[in-house]
C-alpha positions as CSV (number, residue, x, y, z in Angstrom):
1,X,-23.7,-17.7,-19.8
2,X,-24.0,-15.1,-17.0
3,X,-20.9,-14.8,-14.9
4,X,-21.3,-15.6,-11.3
5,X,-20.6,-12.8,-8.8
6,X,-17.3,-13.5,-7.1
7,X,-18.7,-13.4,-3.6
8,X,-15.7,-14.7,-1.6
9,X,-13.1,-12.4,-3.1
10,X,-15.4,-9.5,-2.7
11,X,-15.9,-10.2,1.0
12,X,-12.1,-10.8,1.4
13,X,-11.2,-7.5,-0.2
14,X,-13.9,-5.6,1.8
15,X,-12.5,-6.9,5.0
16,X,-9.0,-5.9,4.0
17,X,-10.2,-2.4,3.1
18,X,-12.0,-1.7,6.4
19,X,-8.9,-0.7,8.4
20,X,-7.7,1.4,5.4
21,X,-11.0,3.2,5.2
22,X,-11.1,3.8,9.0
23,X,-7.6,5.2,8.8
24,X,-8.6,7.6,6.0
25,X,-11.7,8.9,7.7
26,X,-9.8,9.5,10.9
27,X,-7.3,11.6,9.1
28,X,-10.2,14.0,8.2
29,X,-11.5,14.2,11.8
30,X,-10.2,16.1,14.8
31,X,-9.4,14.3,18.0
32,X,-12.6,15.3,19.8
33,X,-14.7,13.6,17.1
34,X,-12.5,10.5,17.2
35,X,-12.7,10.1,21.0
36,X,-16.4,11.2,21.0
37,X,-17.6,7.9,19.5
38,X,-17.7,5.8,16.4
39,X,-18.8,7.5,13.2
40,X,-18.7,6.1,9.7
41,X,-18.1,9.5,8.2
42,X,-16.4,12.7,9.5
43,X,-19.1,15.1,10.7
44,X,-16.9,18.1,10.2
45,X,-14.1,17.2,7.7
46,X,-10.9,19.1,8.2
47,X,-7.6,19.3,6.3
48,X,-5.7,20.8,9.3
49,X,-3.7,17.6,9.9
50,X,-2.6,17.5,6.3
51,X,-1.6,21.1,6.3
52,X,0.4,20.7,9.5
53,X,2.4,17.7,8.2
54,X,3.0,19.2,4.7
55,X,4.1,22.5,6.1
56,X,6.3,21.3,9.0
57,X,9.8,20.1,7.9
58,X,10.1,17.9,10.9
59,X,7.3,15.9,9.3
60,X,7.5,16.1,5.6
61,X,11.3,15.6,5.4
62,X,10.7,12.2,6.8
63,X,8.9,11.3,3.6
64,X,11.7,12.8,1.6
65,X,14.3,10.8,3.5
66,X,12.4,7.6,3.1
67,X,12.1,8.2,-0.6
68,X,15.8,8.8,-1.0
69,X,16.6,5.6,0.9
70,X,14.2,3.6,-1.3
71,X,15.4,5.0,-4.6
72,X,19.1,4.5,-3.8
73,X,18.3,1.0,-2.7
74,X,16.4,0.2,-5.9
75,X,19.1,1.7,-8.2
76,X,22.0,-0.2,-6.4
77,X,20.0,-3.5,-6.1
78,X,18.8,-3.7,-9.6
79,X,22.1,-2.6,-11.1
80,X,24.0,-5.3,-9.2
81,X,21.3,-8.0,-9.7
82,X,20.9,-7.8,-13.5
83,X,24.4,-8.9,-14.4
84,X,24.5,-11.3,-11.5
85,X,21.2,-12.9,-12.6
86,X,22.6,-13.2,-16.1
87,X,25.7,-15.0,-14.9
88,X,23.6,-17.5,-12.9
89,X,21.3,-18.0,-15.8
90,X,23.8,-18.4,-18.6
91,X,26.9,-19.9,-17.0
92,X,27.5,-23.1,-14.9
93,X,30.1,-23.3,-12.2
94,X,30.7,-25.3,-9.1
95,X,28.1,-24.7,-6.5
96,X,26.1,-22.2,-8.6
97,X,22.6,-23.6,-7.7
98,X,23.6,-23.9,-4.0
99,X,24.9,-20.3,-4.0
100,X,21.8,-19.0,-5.8
101,X,19.3,-20.6,-3.3
102,X,21.7,-19.7,-0.5
103,X,21.1,-16.1,-1.3
104,X,17.6,-16.5,0.0
105,X,19.0,-17.2,3.4
106,X,20.1,-13.6,3.7
107,X,16.6,-12.4,2.7
108,X,15.0,-14.7,5.3
109,X,17.2,-13.3,8.1
110,X,15.5,-10.8,10.4
111,X,17.0,-7.3,10.3
112,X,17.2,-7.3,14.1
113,X,19.9,-10.1,14.0
114,X,22.3,-7.8,12.2
115,X,21.4,-4.5,13.9
116,X,24.5,-4.4,16.2
117,X,27.1,-5.4,13.6
118,X,25.7,-2.9,11.1
119,X,25.7,0.0,13.6
120,X,29.3,-0.9,14.7
121,X,30.6,-1.1,11.2
122,X,29.1,2.1,10.0
123,X,30.1,3.9,13.2
124,X,33.7,2.9,12.5
125,X,33.4,4.2,8.9
126,X,31.8,7.5,10.1
127,X,28.7,6.8,8.0
128,X,26.0,7.0,10.7
129,X,23.3,9.5,9.6
130,X,24.0,9.2,5.9
131,X,21.8,8.1,3.0
132,X,24.4,5.7,1.7
133,X,24.6,3.7,5.0
134,X,20.9,3.0,5.1
135,X,20.7,2.2,1.3
136,X,23.7,-0.2,1.6
137,X,22.2,-2.0,4.6
138,X,18.9,-2.4,2.7
139,X,20.8,-3.7,-0.3
140,X,22.2,-6.5,1.9
141,X,18.6,-7.9,2.1
142,X,17.3,-6.9,-1.3
143,X,20.2,-7.8,-3.6
144,X,19.9,-11.6,-3.0
145,X,16.1,-11.5,-3.6
146,X,16.7,-9.3,-6.7
147,X,19.2,-11.8,-8.1
148,X,16.9,-14.7,-7.5
149,X,13.9,-13.0,-9.2
150,X,15.9,-11.7,-12.2
151,X,17.6,-15.0,-12.8
152,X,14.2,-16.6,-13.4
153,X,13.2,-13.9,-15.9
154,X,16.5,-14.1,-17.8
155,X,16.3,-17.8,-17.9
156,X,12.9,-17.4,-19.6
157,X,14.8,-15.7,-22.5
158,X,16.1,-18.5,-24.8
159,X,19.9,-18.9,-24.9
160,X,19.6,-19.2,-28.7
161,X,18.8,-15.5,-28.7
162,X,22.3,-14.8,-27.5
163,X,23.8,-16.8,-30.4
164,X,21.5,-15.1,-33.0
165,X,22.5,-11.7,-31.7
166,X,26.2,-12.5,-32.0
167,X,25.7,-13.9,-35.5
168,X,24.0,-10.6,-36.4
169,X,27.0,-8.7,-35.3
170,X,25.8,-7.5,-31.9
171,X,28.5,-7.1,-29.3
172,X,27.6,-8.1,-25.8
173,X,26.9,-4.6,-24.4
174,X,24.7,-3.8,-27.4
175,X,22.8,-7.1,-27.1
176,X,22.4,-6.6,-23.3
177,X,21.0,-3.1,-23.6
178,X,18.9,-3.4,-26.8
179,X,17.6,-6.9,-26.8
180,X,17.9,-8.6,-23.3
181,X,16.8,-5.7,-21.1
182,X,13.6,-5.0,-23.0
183,X,12.7,-8.7,-22.8
184,X,13.0,-8.7,-19.0
185,X,11.4,-5.3,-18.3
186,X,8.5,-6.9,-16.3
187,X,11.0,-8.7,-14.1
188,X,12.9,-5.4,-13.5
189,X,9.7,-3.7,-12.6
190,X,8.7,-6.4,-10.1
191,X,12.2,-6.5,-8.6
192,X,12.2,-2.7,-8.2
193,X,8.8,-2.8,-6.6
194,X,9.9,-5.4,-4.0
195,X,13.1,-3.5,-3.3
196,X,11.3,-0.1,-3.0
197,X,8.6,-1.4,-0.7
198,X,11.1,-3.2,1.6
199,X,13.1,0.0,2.0
200,X,10.0,2.2,2.4
201,X,8.5,0.1,5.3
202,X,11.7,-1.0,7.0
203,X,12.1,0.8,10.3
204,X,14.6,-0.9,12.7
205,X,17.8,-0.5,10.7
206,X,17.0,2.9,9.2
207,X,16.1,4.2,12.6
208,X,19.3,2.8,14.2
209,X,21.6,4.2,11.5
210,X,20.1,7.7,11.5
211,X,20.3,10.2,14.3
212,X,18.7,13.6,13.6
213,X,19.1,14.9,10.1
214,X,17.7,12.1,7.9
215,X,15.2,10.2,10.0
216,X,12.7,8.4,7.8
217,X,9.0,8.9,8.3
218,X,8.6,5.6,10.2
219,X,11.0,6.7,12.9
220,X,9.4,10.1,13.1
221,X,6.0,8.5,13.6
222,X,7.2,6.2,16.3
223,X,8.8,9.1,18.1
224,X,5.8,11.3,17.7
225,X,3.6,8.4,18.9
226,X,5.3,8.4,22.2
227,X,5.1,12.1,22.6
228,X,1.7,12.7,21.0
229,X,0.0,9.5,21.9
230,X,-3.4,11.3,22.2
231,X,-3.1,13.0,18.8
232,X,-4.6,10.1,16.9
233,X,-5.8,12.3,14.0
234,X,-2.3,13.5,13.2
235,X,-0.8,10.0,13.3
236,X,-3.6,8.7,11.1
237,X,-2.9,11.5,8.6
238,X,0.8,10.6,8.6
239,X,-0.1,7.0,8.0
240,X,-2.3,7.9,5.0
241,X,0.4,9.9,3.4
242,X,2.8,7.0,4.0
243,X,0.5,4.8,1.8
244,X,0.7,7.1,-1.2
245,X,4.1,6.1,-2.6
246,X,3.2,2.4,-2.8
247,X,-0.2,3.2,-4.3
248,X,1.3,5.5,-6.9
249,X,4.0,2.9,-7.7
250,X,1.4,0.2,-8.3
251,X,-0.7,2.5,-10.5
252,X,2.1,3.5,-12.9
253,X,3.7,0.1,-13.0
254,X,0.5,-2.0,-13.0
255,X,1.0,-3.3,-16.6
256,X,4.6,-4.4,-15.9
257,X,3.7,-5.8,-12.5
258,X,0.8,-7.8,-13.9
259,X,3.1,-9.3,-16.6
260,X,5.8,-9.8,-14.0
261,X,3.6,-11.6,-11.5
262,X,2.4,-14.0,-14.2
263,X,5.8,-15.1,-15.5
264,X,9.3,-15.6,-14.2
265,X,10.1,-16.3,-10.6
266,X,8.1,-14.4,-8.0
267,X,8.1,-14.9,-4.3
């Protein structure tokens, strides 16, 4: 039987890709061509905008800083969430379900609500303009979600496996590292993906907690947008480069992400 052409999904994906395509072609144009009229392809493609951003530390360090924030956030969030998720999955205590679902309330909270307290706290601790301050603030929002996701994946591993491992002489650290973690690798990949992307695109808190030295690319683009509002080509190029980390992450983790999205607990 001949498979029908998936018309609706194709139209949907096409509509989603139109702004992305437009952004990409603008990055290869100069401002005169952009303001000169609508064109589907650059008439005189140029890499000048890419060269400017990748050769100017005021620009490219923004990507470096955002990457450091995101990686620190992923490491801390996943490291904390794995044992916490195991505890919620394997042990029962008073209020455990209420506490587990209560974690999501922190994730649903808008970052703007806690902007002033975070700035005040880290100012008192002399941690403004440090990588650790931004990473810890992002963990406040990501750790609850990471625990909630990983608890679902760990719960999908039968408890009997714990007993069998003990009967075979496995101590808890050995069982945890050699048996349990490989079983929940897709869940760890999905959790790391969500944590990374939240930290990569978050702007308000990372901008407020940094001053000069470690501004992320989002803050740099916002500042440049106010000063260079007419340089659309340069801002488009910065946006295209900002999409690369997420695209690369999806490409290299696609197998784990596909398995992770089809099992466990995903929101």
